[in-house]
N, C-alpha and C positions, 0 to 999 in steps of 0.2 A: 328131439327138439333142438333147433339151432337158432342162435341169435347173432346178428351182425351189428356191431356197434360202430358207428361212423364217428369221425372226428367232429368236435364241436366248433362252430365259428365263434368269432370274437364276442358277439352279442350273447350267444348261448353260454360261453365260458363266464361272462360277466354275471348272468342270471344264476348259473350254477354255483359260483362262489358266493354271491349274495344270499342265495337260498340256504346254503350250508352254514354261513355265518349267522343268519337269523335263527336257524335251528339250534346253534350253539349259544344263542342268547345275546349276540352283538346288538347294541343299541344304535350304532352309527357305522358308516362305511369305514372299514379298516384298511382296505386295499385302495390305493389311488387308481385313477383311470389308466395312467401309464403303466402301473404295476399289472393291472388286469390284461392290458394289451400284451405285455411281455410274457405273462403266464400263458396267454392264448397262443403266442407265437413259438415259444421255445419248445414245448412238447407237441407242437402242431395240432393242438386241440384234442388229443387223445385223453379221454376222461380219467383213466387210471393215472396217467402221468401228470395231468392237471392237479389231481388230488395230492399226489406225492409232492409236487413242487409247491403247491399252496401250503401244505403242512410244513415243509422246510422253511418257507418264507415266514410263517408264524413263529417258528422256533428261532430263526435268525433275528427276527424283529424283537422278540422277547429278550434275547441275549444282548442286543444293542440298545435295549430300553426305548424302542421306537413306539410312538402312539399310532402311527399309520405305516403300512407297508408300501414302500415306494419302489421305483424301478431299480434303484441301486441294491436294495434288499433282495429283490428278485434275482438280480445278476449274481450276487454272492450265494444265495440259496441254490441257484442252478448249478453253480460250480460244485457246491457241497453235495448236491444230488446226482452229479455226474451227467447233467444234461447239456 
């Protein structure tokens, strides 16, 4: 059995992140729209890389005591993640 995973577009990345944040118990949007756009663009929509980058963003945001993840946090997290 073979599966072919295609990259997600910006809307799919947004829904993907929102869904996972809801599963984790988030009560509000943690990622800004520009942060989601950056997350979609940097790993070119590949789900595994989107996951890794979003996780790094959450860790960086926590370290910087941010209430919301913005584009600057994504930029710093992408450097840390090597993207």
